[in-house]
C-alpha positions in Angstrom: 28.0 -92.7 -116.6 26.6 -96.4 -116.6 27.2 -99.2 -118.6 24.5 -100.4 -121.1 22.4 -103.1 -119.7 23.1 -102.5 -116.1 20.5 -100.5 -114.2 21.6 -97.5 -112.1 22.1 -98.3 -108.3 19.1 -97.4 -106.3 16.8 -97.2 -109.0 15.0 -100.8 -108.7 11.5 -99.6 -107.6 10.0 -99.4 -104.2 10.7 -101.7 -101.0 8.6 -103.8 -99.4 8.5 -101.5 -96.3 7.5 -98.5 -98.6 4.7 -100.8 -100.1 3.2 -101.8 -96.5 3.5 -98.1 -95.2 1.4 -97.0 -98.4 -1.1 -100.0 -98.1 -1.5 -99.0 -94.4 -2.1 -95.3 -95.0 -4.7 -96.3 -97.5 -6.4 -98.6 -95.2 -6.5 -96.0 -92.4 -8.3 -93.6 -95.0 -10.8 -96.1 -95.7 -11.5 -97.0 -92.3 -12.3 -93.1 -91.7 -14.2 -92.7 -94.9 -16.7 -95.5 -94.9 -18.5 -94.5 -91.7 -18.5 -91.0 -92.4 -20.1 -91.6 -95.6 -22.9 -94.0 -93.9 -23.4 -91.0 -91.8 -23.7 -88.4 -94.3 -26.2 -90.8 -96.4 -28.3 -91.5 -93.5 -28.3 -87.7 -93.1 -29.3 -86.8 -96.6 -32.2 -89.8 -96.1 -33.4 -87.9 -93.3 -33.2 -84.2 -94.5 -35.0 -85.1 -97.6 -37.8 -86.7 -96.1 -38.1 -83.8 -94.0 -38.0 -81.4 -97.2 -40.7 -83.7 -98.7 -43.2 -83.1 -96.0 -42.4 -79.4 -95.6 -42.9 -79.2 -99.6 -46.3 -81.4 -99.6 -47.7 -79.2 -96.7 -46.8 -75.8 -98.2 -47.9 -77.0 -101.5 -51.3 -77.9 -100.2 -51.5 -74.4 -98.4 -50.9 -72.8 -101.6 -52.9 -74.8 -103.5 -56.1 -74.2 -100.9 -55.5 -70.1 -101.2 -55.0 -70.1 -105.1 -58.0 -72.6 -105.8 -60.3 -71.4 -103.0 -61.0 -75.0 -102.1 -59.8 -76.8 -99.2 -56.8 -79.2 -99.7 -56.4 -82.4 -97.8 -53.1 -83.9 -97.2 -53.1 -87.4 -96.4 -50.2 -89.0 -94.4 -50.1 -92.8 -93.9 -47.4 -93.3 -91.2 -47.5 -97.3 -91.5 -46.1 -97.0 -95.4 -44.4 -93.6 -95.1 -46.5 -92.1 -97.5 -47.8 -88.5 -98.0 -50.5 -87.7 -100.7 -51.8 -84.4 -102.2 -54.1 -84.5 -105.3 -53.3 -88.0 -106.3 -49.4 -87.1 -106.0 -48.0 -89.5 -103.5 -44.5 -88.7 -101.7 -42.7 -91.4 -100.4 -40.1 -90.9 -97.4 -37.3 -93.9 -97.3 -38.0 -96.8 -94.9 -35.4 -95.8 -92.8 -37.3 -92.9 -91.7 -40.5 -93.6 -89.3 -43.2 -91.1 -89.5 -46.0 -90.3 -86.8 -48.9 -88.0 -87.3 -51.4 -85.9 -85.1 -54.1 -84.7 -87.0 -58.0 -83.5 -86.2 -59.6 -86.4 -85.4 -62.8 -85.7 -87.3 -60.5 -85.9 -90.6 -58.6 -88.9 -89.9 -59.7 -91.9 -91.7 -58.5 -95.7 -90.9 -55.3 -95.1 -89.7 -54.5 -92.2 -92.4 -54.0 -88.7 -90.9 -55.4 -85.9 -92.9 -54.4 -82.2 -92.5 -56.4 -79.9 -94.4 -55.6 -76.6 -95.4 -58.6 -73.8 -96.0 -58.6 -71.2 -98.8 -58.2 -68.4 -96.1 -54.7 -69.6 -95.4 -55.7 -71.6 -92.4 -55.6 -75.6 -91.4 -56.9 -77.9 -89.3 -53.5 -77.9 -87.8 -51.3 -80.8 -87.0 -48.0 -82.3 -86.8 -45.8 -84.8 -88.7 -43.0 -86.3 -86.9 -40.0 -87.9 -88.7 -37.3 -90.1 -87.0 -34.5 -91.7 -88.8 -33.3 -95.2 -87.3 -29.9 -93.3 -87.0 -31.6 -91.4 -84.3 -32.3 -88.2 -86.1 -35.7 -86.5 -85.3 -37.8 -83.5 -86.0 -41.6 -82.4 -86.3 -43.2 -80.5 -88.9 -45.8 -78.4 -87.2 -48.6 -76.9 -89.0 -50.4 -74.0 -87.0 -54.1 -74.2 -87.3 -54.9 -70.8 -87.2 -52.4 -69.4 -89.8 -51.6 -72.4 -91.6 -47.9 -71.9 -90.8 -45.6 -74.5 -91.3 -42.6 -74.9 -89.0 -39.7 -77.4 -88.3 -39.2 -78.2 -84.4 -36.2 -80.1 -83.1 -36.2 -79.4 -79.4 -39.3 -79.1 -77.0 -41.6 -79.8 -79.6 -44.7 -79.9 -77.1 -44.6 -83.7 -76.1 -44.6 -86.9 -77.6 -46.9 -87.5 -80.5 -49.8 -90.3 -80.5 -49.4 -92.6 -83.4 -52.8 -93.6 -85.2 
């Protein structure tokens, strides 16, 4: 038993050493988690941009087949913008775009990839490179209009418009 008004022995709280150990552990956790979260954010930006490019190209192909009329995707690499039927998709500024498309269709620094009603296309490729070093290339087959993502040995460097 203990007397009223007197605290029990050893129940005075944390020692300074215990507090320093807890703060050190918290600091280490933060030091590890911040760079990891930055890499994860960069990866999310890059993968979101790739998905946007694939979605807009696939949508153009399906729209051409469904409507029976050619559909053009306009790629503006200088501002990171893709347009299909007035709908604009913007890629993050941390992702750089390069485009290769048929010379006859390109207009003033804007690459055009055209899809035809039979499912074929004018062909081309859109290369995406994140400032963190991630890169890939979305390729459009001219004969079948198939859209593929290439990460290695993509057939050489792209020429910017």
